[in-house]
C-alpha positions as CSV (number, residue, x, y, z in Angstrom):
1,M,-9.4,-6.0,24.4
2,H,-7.1,-9.2,24.8
3,E,-8.4,-10.2,21.4
4,L,-7.4,-7.9,20.1
5,L,-3.8,-7.3,20.7
6,Q,-3.5,-10.4,20.2
7,A,-5.1,-10.8,16.7
8,V,-3.2,-7.3,16.4
9,L,0.4,-9.2,17.1
10,H,-0.4,-11.9,14.9
11,E,-1.6,-10.6,12.7
12,T,1.8,-7.9,12.4
13,E,4.4,-10.8,13.1
14,L,2.8,-12.6,9.9
15,L,3.4,-9.4,7.7
16,S,6.5,-8.2,9.7
17,R,7.8,-12.2,7.9
18,L,7.5,-11.3,4.3
19,E,9.7,-11.9,1.8
20,Q,8.4,-10.1,-1.0
21,T,4.7,-8.7,-1.0
22,E,2.4,-9.8,-3.7
23,D,-0.5,-8.2,-5.6
24,N,-2.8,-8.4,-2.9
25,D,-0.7,-8.2,0.7
26,Y,-1.7,-3.9,0.9
27,E,-4.9,-5.3,1.7
28,R,-3.4,-7.3,4.4
29,F,-1.9,-4.0,5.6
30,E,-4.8,-2.3,5.1
31,R,-6.3,-4.4,7.8
32,L,-3.8,-4.5,10.1
33,V,-4.0,-0.8,9.7
34,D,-7.6,-1.1,10.5
35,L,-6.8,-3.3,14.4
36,R,-4.2,-1.2,15.0
37,Q,-6.9,2.1,14.9
38,A,-9.4,-0.3,16.7
39,L,-6.9,-0.7,19.4
40,V,-6.1,2.6,19.6
41,D,-9.1,3.3,20.8
42,Q,-9.6,0.8,23.1
43,I,-6.8,1.7,24.2
44,A,-8.0,5.7,25.0
45,E,-11.3,3.9,25.8
46,Y,-9.8,2.3,28.8
47,G,-7.2,4.3,29.7
48,K,-4.8,1.8,31.5
49,L,-3.5,-1.1,30.0
50,L,-2.4,-3.8,32.2
51,P,1.3,-5.5,32.9
52,S,0.5,-8.1,30.0
53,Q,-1.0,-6.0,27.8
54,K,1.8,-3.2,28.0
55,Q,4.0,-5.9,27.1
56,A,2.3,-7.4,24.2
57,V,2.2,-3.7,23.3
58,K,5.5,-3.1,23.3
59,A,5.7,-6.6,21.5
60,I,4.0,-5.0,18.6
61,M,6.1,-1.5,18.3
62,E,9.4,-3.7,17.8
63,Y,8.0,-4.8,15.1
64,D,6.8,-0.8,13.6
65,S,10.1,-0.3,11.7
66,I,9.9,-4.1,9.5
67,I,6.0,-3.1,8.6
68,V,7.1,0.4,7.5
69,R,9.1,-1.1,5.1
70,H,7.1,-3.1,3.9
71,M,4.4,-0.3,3.3
72,E,7.6,2.1,2.7
73,R,8.6,-0.9,-0.4
74,M,4.4,-1.5,-1.6
75,K,4.2,2.5,-2.5
76,E,7.2,2.7,-4.3
77,E,6.3,-0.5,-6.9
78,A,3.0,1.5,-6.8
79,Q,4.8,5.4,-7.9
80,E,6.6,3.1,-10.4
81,G,4.1,1.5,-11.6
82,L,2.0,4.7,-12.1
83,L,5.2,5.8,-13.9
84,R,4.8,3.5,-16.3
85,I,1.2,3.6,-17.1
86,N,1.1,7.9,-17.7
87,N,4.1,7.5,-20.3
88,V,2.5,5.4,-22.0
89,K,-1.3,6.8,-21.8
90,R,1.6,10.1,-23.1
91,Q,3.1,8.1,-25.6
92,K,0.3,6.6,-27.3
93,A,-1.0,10.4,-27.0
94,A,1.4,11.5,-29.3
95,Y,0.5,8.6,-31.8
96,D,-3.0,9.4,-32.2
97,N,-2.2,12.8,-32.2
98,S,-4.5,13.5,-35.1
99,S,-4.8,17.1,-36.1
100,A,-6.6,18.7,-39.0
101,Y,-4.0,17.9,-41.7
102,D,-3.2,14.2,-41.7
103,A,-1.0,13.4,-44.8
104,I,-3.2,14.1,-47.8
105,M,-1.8,13.0,-51.1
106,F,-3.3,14.3,-54.8
107,D,-2.6,12.6,-58.2
108,K,-1.5,15.1,-60.6
109,R,-2.2,12.8,-64.4
110,N,-3.4,15.6,-65.9
């Protein structure tokens, strides 16, 4: 469990220092969530933590608000991207809307 605690703490510290998120950062946050879930599962399995392990868990939890802010910012960016995509689709559909009564012109030269 010591290695997992250190891995979670290390990844948490790295991600908390990000100034701006990149396109592939969501994968790093997803990995962090998976690591934290594995840690929670191990803690539930073993039950008791040593004082040093408790201290490491507290250190991890100190970064929670920063990590949540980063994740919320990525969520907002994704929502904005989806809105832009949907707006483009709507605009394209409005221009591409072809009906049975497209413009037809007759030439009356008789």
